[in-house]
C-alpha positions in Angstrom: 162.0 -32.7 36.0 161.7 -29.3 37.5 160.3 -28.7 40.9 157.3 -27.0 39.4 156.5 -30.1 37.3 156.9 -32.3 40.4 154.6 -30.0 42.3 151.9 -30.2 39.6 152.2 -34.0 39.6 151.8 -34.0 43.3 148.6 -31.8 42.9 147.3 -34.4 40.4 148.1 -37.3 42.7 146.4 -35.5 45.6 143.2 -35.0 43.7 143.1 -38.4 42.3 143.8 -40.3 45.3 142.0 -38.0 47.6 138.8 -38.1 45.6 138.9 -41.9 45.5 137.9 -42.2 49.2 134.8 -40.0 49.0 133.6 -41.7 45.7 134.0 -45.2 47.2 132.3 -44.0 50.4 129.3 -42.5 48.6 128.9 -45.6 46.6 128.9 -47.8 49.6 126.6 -45.4 51.4 124.0 -45.6 48.6 124.4 -49.4 48.3 123.9 -50.0 52.0 120.9 -47.6 52.2 119.2 -49.3 49.3 119.8 -52.8 50.8 118.4 -51.5 54.1 115.3 -50.0 52.4 114.7 -53.2 50.4 114.7 -55.3 53.6 112.6 -52.8 55.6 110.6 -50.4 53.5 108.8 -49.0 56.5 112.1 -47.5 57.7 112.9 -45.7 54.4 112.4 -42.3 56.1 115.1 -42.6 58.7 117.4 -44.5 56.4 117.2 -41.8 53.8 117.8 -39.1 56.3 120.9 -40.8 57.6 122.1 -41.6 54.1 121.9 -37.9 53.1 123.8 -36.9 56.3 126.5 -39.3 56.0 126.9 -38.5 52.2 127.2 -34.8 53.1 130.1 -35.7 55.4 131.8 -37.9 52.7 131.5 -35.0 50.2 133.1 -32.7 52.7 136.2 -34.7 52.5 136.2 -34.3 48.7 135.9 -30.5 49.1 138.7 -30.5 51.5 140.9 -32.3 48.9 139.7 -29.8 46.3 140.9 -26.8 48.5 144.2 -28.4 49.2 144.8 -29.0 45.4 143.8 -25.3 44.8 146.2 -24.1 47.4 149.1 -26.3 46.0 148.3 -25.0 42.5 148.3 -21.3 43.7 151.8 -22.0 45.2 153.2 -23.2 41.9 151.5 -20.6 39.6 153.9 -17.7 40.2 156.9 -19.7 39.5 155.4 -21.0 36.2 154.5 -17.5 35.1 157.9 -16.2 36.2 156.6 -13.9 39.0 
């Protein structure tokens, strides 16, 4: 395998494994928020606010992973086109 192929495989692994964490986190956040609302419906406002805030933080990690993958891809593209 050439170094370019190895780098593209690394990009794929970074995105795959890096997006796994935020995806699981968002699922657990939603699950826990719905459980809390089901147990105490009067507290749905604060629970929903906190859920949205924490979900935004979890999605930020996914965006960081995407930026790293784009940077790694930009590093390998000039070698693939021969430039």
